C-alpha positions in Angstrom: 85.3 102.6 114.6 86.9 102.4 118.0 89.5 105.2 118.6 90.2 105.0 122.3 90.0 102.6 125.2 90.5 103.6 128.9 90.0 101.5 132.0 87.8 103.4 134.4 86.3 102.1 137.7 86.5 98.4 136.5 84.9 99.1 133.1 86.2 100.2 129.7 85.6 103.7 128.6 85.4 103.4 124.8 85.3 106.2 122.2 83.7 105.4 118.9 83.6 107.8 115.9 83.1 108.0 112.2 84.2 110.3 109.4 80.6 111.6 109.3 81.3 113.5 112.5 79.3 111.5 115.1 81.0 110.3 118.3 79.8 108.0 121.0 81.4 107.5 124.4 80.6 104.2 126.1 81.3 103.2 129.7 81.0 99.4 129.6 77.8 98.8 127.6 76.3 102.2 128.7 76.4 105.2 126.4 77.4 108.2 128.6 77.9 110.8 125.9 77.3 111.3 122.2 77.8 113.9 119.5 75.6 113.8 116.4 77.0 113.9 112.8 77.8 117.3 111.4 80.0 118.9 108.7 82.7 119.4 111.4 83.9 115.8 111.4 87.1 116.6 113.2 88.7 119.1 115.6 88.2 119.5 119.3 85.2 117.8 121.0 84.2 117.6 124.7 82.3 114.7 126.3 80.9 115.5 129.7 79.1 113.0 131.8 78.4 112.1 135.5 79.0 108.8 137.2 77.8 107.7 140.6 79.9 105.5 142.9 79.2 103.8 146.2 81.8 105.1 148.7 82.1 103.6 152.2 81.9 106.1 155.1 81.8 105.9 158.9 79.1 107.7 160.9 81.5 107.6 163.9 85.2 107.4 163.2 85.8 105.3 166.4 83.1 102.7 165.7 83.6 100.6 162.6 80.2 99.1 163.1 78.7 102.4 162.1 80.2 102.1 158.6 77.7 102.5 155.7 77.9 103.4 152.0 77.1 106.7 150.4 76.4 107.4 146.7 78.9 110.0 145.4 78.6 112.0 142.2 81.8 112.2 140.0 81.8 114.7 137.2 83.9 113.4 134.2 85.1 115.1 131.1 86.9 113.7 128.1 88.5 116.2 125.8 89.6 114.9 122.3 91.2 116.6 119.4 90.7 114.4 116.3 92.3 114.6 112.8 91.3 112.0 110.3 93.9 112.3 107.6 96.7 111.8 108.6 95.1 110.2 111.6 95.9 111.6 115.1 94.0 111.7 118.3 95.0 113.7 121.5 92.9 113.2 124.6 92.7 114.4 128.2 90.5 112.9 130.8 89.3 114.8 133.9 87.5 113.9 137.1 86.0 116.8 139.0 88.2 119.2 137.0 91.3 117.3 137.9 93.4 115.8 135.1 93.6 112.0 135.4 95.1 110.9 132.2 96.2 112.3 128.8 97.9 111.0 125.7 97.8 110.6 122.0 97.2 107.9 119.4 98.2 107.4 115.7 97.5 104.9 112.9 99.9 102.3 114.3 98.0 102.3 117.6 94.7 101.6 115.8 96.3 98.8 113.7 97.5 97.0 116.9 94.4 97.4 119.0 91.8 94.7 119.6 88.3 96.2 119.5 86.1 95.6 122.6 83.1 95.2 120.4 83.8 93.6 117.0 81.9 95.2 114.1 81.0 93.0 111.1 80.3 94.6 107.8 77.5 93.1 105.7 78.9 90.8 103.0 77.5 90.4 99.5 76.4 87.0 98.3 78.5 85.7 95.5 79.9 82.4 94.3 83.3 83.3 95.6 81.8 84.5 98.9 79.7 81.3 99.3 82.8 79.2 98.5 84.8 81.1 101.1 82.1 80.6 103.7 81.8 76.9 103.0 85.6 76.6 103.2 85.8 78.3 106.6 83.3 75.8 108.0 85.8 73.1 107.3 89.1 74.9 107.8 89.8 73.2 111.2 90.3 69.9 109.4 93.8 69.8 107.9 92.7 67.0 105.6 90.6 69.5 103.7 93.7 71.3 102.5 95.1 68.1 101.0 91.8 67.2 99.3 91.4 70.7 97.8 95.0 70.7 96.7 94.5 67.3 95.0 91.3 68.5 93.3 93.0 71.7 92.0 95.9 69.6 90.5 93.3 67.3 88.9 91.3 70.2 87.5 94.3 72.0 86.0 95.7 68.7 84.7 92.5 68.2 82.7 93.3 71.4 80.8 97.0 71.2 80.7 99.7 68.6 81.6 100.2 67.3 85.1 103.6 69.0 85.3 102.1 72.4 84.2 99.2 72.0 86.6 101.6 71.3 89.5 103.7 74.3 88.6 100.6 76.5 88.4 99.5 75.3 91.8 103.0 76.4 93.1 102.3 79.9 91.6 98.9 80.0 93.4 100.5 79.0 96.7 103.2 81.7 96.2 100.4 84.2 95.6 98.6 83.3 98.8 101.9 83.3 100.7 102.1 87.0 99.8 98.8 87.5 101.7 100.1 85.4 104.6 103.4 87.4 104.9 101.4 90.6 105.0 99.1 89.3 107.7 102.1 88.2 109.8 103.7 91.7 109.2 100.7 93.2 111.0 100.9 90.6 113.8 97.8 88.6 112.7 97.5 84.9 113.3 96.9 82.9 110.2 95.1 79.6 109.5 97.0 78.6 106.4 96.3 78.4 102.6 93.4 76.6 100.9 93.3 75.9 97.2 90.0 76.1 95.4 89.7 74.4 91.9 89.1 76.8 89.0 89.0 79.7 91.4 92.5 80.0 92.9 93.3 80.0 96.6 92.4 81.5 100.0 94.7 82.7 102.8 92.7 82.5 106.0 92.9 84.4 109.3 90.4 84.7 112.1 91.6 88.2 113.2 90.0 91.4 112.0 91.8 94.3 110.4 91.4 97.9 111.8 92.6 100.1 109.0 92.3 100.6 105.3 96.1 100.4 105.0 96.1 96.9 106.4 93.3 95.9 103.8 95.4 97.4 100.9 98.7 95.7 101.9 97.2 92.3 102.7 95.2 92.4 99.4 97.9 93.6 97.1 100.7 91.5 98.4 99.2 88.4 96.8 99.3 89.8 93.2 102.7 91.3 93.9 104.1 87.9 94.8 102.3 86.6 91.7 104.0 89.2 89.6 107.4 88.3 91.1 106.8 84.6 90.2 105.9 85.5 86.6 109.0 87.7 86.3 111.1 84.8 87.6 109.6 82.4 85.0 110.2 85.1 82.3 113.9 85.2 83.2 114.2 81.4 83.2 112.5 81.5 79.8 115.1 84.0 78.5 117.9 81.7 79.8 116.5 78.4 78.6 113.9 79.2 75.8 111.6 76.7 77.5 108.0 77.1 76.5 107.0 75.5 79.8 108.2 78.5 81.7 106.8 80.9 79.1 103.3 79.4 79.5 103.7 79.4 83.3 104.6 83.1 83.2 101.7 84.2 81.1 99.0 82.1 82.7 100.1 83.1 86.1 100.0 86.7 85.0 96.4 86.2 83.8 95.3 84.7 87.1 96.8 87.5 89.1 95.4 90.1 86.8 91.9 88.8 87.3 92.5 88.9 91.0 93.1 92.7 90.7 89.7 93.4 89.1 87.8 95.9 91.3 85.1 93.3 92.1 84.5 92.0 95.6 85.7 89.7 97.1 88.7 89.8 94.7 91.9 91.5 95.9 91.3 94.4 93.5 87.9 95.0 95.0 89.4 95.4 98.5 92.2 97.7 97.2 90.1 100.1 95.2 87.3 100.1 97.8 89.9 101.1 100.5 91.3 103.9 98.2 88.0 105.3 97.1 86.3 105.1 100.6 89.2 107.0 102.1 88.5 110.0 99.9 86.3 112.1 102.2 85.1 114.5 99.5 83.2 114.7 96.2 86.4 115.7 94.6 87.9 112.4 95.7 85.0 110.5 94.3 85.2 112.4 91.0 89.0 111.5 90.8 88.1 107.9 91.4 85.4 108.0 88.6 87.8 109.6 86.2 90.5 107.1 87.0 88.1 104.2 86.4 86.9 105.7 83.1 90.5 106.1 82.0 91.2 102.5 82.9 88.1 101.4 80.8 89.2 103.5 77.9 92.8 102.2 77.9 91.5 98.6 78.2 89.3 99.0 75.1 92.0 100.8 73.2 94.4 97.9 73.8 91.7 95.4 72.7 91.1 94.1 76.2 87.3 94.1 75.9 86.6 91.6 78.8 89.0 93.4 81.1 87.4 96.8 80.3 83.9 95.5 80.9 84.7 93.9 84.2 86.6 97.0 85.3 83.5 99.1 84.4 81.2 96.8 86.4 83.5 96.8 89.5 84.0 100.6 89.4 80.3 101.3 89.2 79.7 98.9 92.1 82.3 100.8 94.3 80.9 104.2 93.3 77.4 103.1 94.4 78.8 102.0 97.8 80.8 105.2 98.3 78.2 106.7 100.7 78.6 103.7 103.0 82.2 104.7 103.8 81.1 106.5 106.9 79.6 103.3 108.4 82.9 101.4 108.1 84.9 100.6 111.3 88.2 100.8 109.3 90.5 103.8 109.7 90.8 105.5 106.3 94.0 106.0 104.3 95.7 109.4 104.5 96.6 111.3 101.2 100.0 109.7 101.0 98.5 106.2 101.5 95.9 106.9 98.8 98.5 107.9 96.2 101.0 105.2 97.2 98.3 102.5 97.0 97.0 103.7 93.7 100.5 103.8 92.2 101.2 100.3 93.6 98.0 98.9 92.1 98.5 100.5 88.7 102.1 99.4 88.4 101.2 95.8 89.3 98.3 95.8 86.8 100.5 97.3 84.0 103.4 94.8 84.6 101.0 91.8 84.4 99.4 93.1 81.2 102.9 93.7 79.8 103.9 90.1 80.4 100.7 88.8 78.7 101.4 91.1 75.7 105.0 90.0 75.5 104.3 86.3 75.1 101.2 86.9 72.8 103.6 88.5 70.3 105.4 85.2 70.0 102.7 83.9 67.7 102.3 80.6 69.7 98.6 79.8 70.0 98.8 78.6 73.6 100.8 81.6 74.7 98.3 83.9 73.0 95.3 82.4 74.8 95.4 84.8 77.8 95.3 87.8 75.5 92.5 86.2 73.5 90.6 85.7 76.7 91.1 89.4 77.7 90.0 90.5 74.3 86.9 88.4 74.1 
């Protein structure tokens, strides 16, 4: 990941590093210094390199015609002190032992920077991923939004009534609006919301994220907004005893709960991947495994067989990918960020399950359907 950018003699001096300990210093496209991976992934590091610049000189001071260029050697040194969690970087840049520039960077600076060289992580092939890719090919055409929205209304109307389908679409839009609000909070430009029949929706942005915290907040704000919508429907149900809002509350809770499964490219996959990949130790991995095992046990204990099975599959997938955390360009979460993100995730999941259980106890066959699905 890129940690530092400095303009130097018309080119960008760019420092890249990973939690594995390696560092590379680029001057434009040229690597001028590098440090290999080691157990000492942070602390003080020195990058020393030599640049050659053409400098104009005069053979005779009184005769400009005698001017010619001479190649001059400039000895450079970049001193960095790096701490990953919580992230901080202090740097000092020297030319011929003379201090030219110094400063420091924190997580906010990394969030707001635009990488000189964009890094794209390999994406897994899945039905959702292929659907997302196909959608992005057409996202410039606004008519596609209308067509997809109409198809979604028709699809849900086939299972329910038109009124319920329209209300469910409103819940999906509110969910995706949560993603949009989070993107705008981080200063990202958005392309809008696209609805996909039988899948849900997609909030689109062309800009890349730089930190795991951005990934967590953007991912979890959708289900959080979905939870708010279900709670609003629950309150209206209490006030009116309308089964319409009861059904809307429970089915919306089911959709958002599935979105929180730890399976990519779902929101839950991004959240738990960011949390587990920020744990730079085997103890952190063990805590993640124990947490996943506890979640599976609780799911089966509550009779949520499908939820427990999918949670197990997603957790195993994330554990197998844990070694790849060093190759990511995203700045990891600090300890506070890991704990806060975990608590936020668990509280959201617990609240959604609670809503589903609440309406299932009513005995109504339709309102019990989400719980039946989870227990299948």
